[in-house]
C-alpha positions, 0 to 999 in steps of 0.5 A: 500500499506504499503506492496508495501513500505515496500517490495520496489517494484518498478514496477507494471502491472496493467490494466487500470480499477484498475488503474483507481481506484488509485491516485499516492499517493496509489502508493508510492514507485512504479516508473514504471506501465506496463498497459496491459489486456485492452486499455489504455484511454487518461484520464489515460495517461494524470493523470499517465504520470506526476508521473510515467513511464507508459508503455502500454503492450495492444495488441495481443501479450501482454500474451507472453511479459508479461510472457517473 
């Protein structure tokens, strides 16, 4: 994740299955995580809501919203 930090990336869109394998220390510098592609579990919300601004974009229009 040195690339994320060195490029000052602060927003990422990730599927929950990928996010589940990360810890908050893995994404230092990212302040906002948009979750899309799959339903977000309550466990993941609890894990991440204390550390990051979490936006759920999952649903029937997610490809339109994320493409916009």
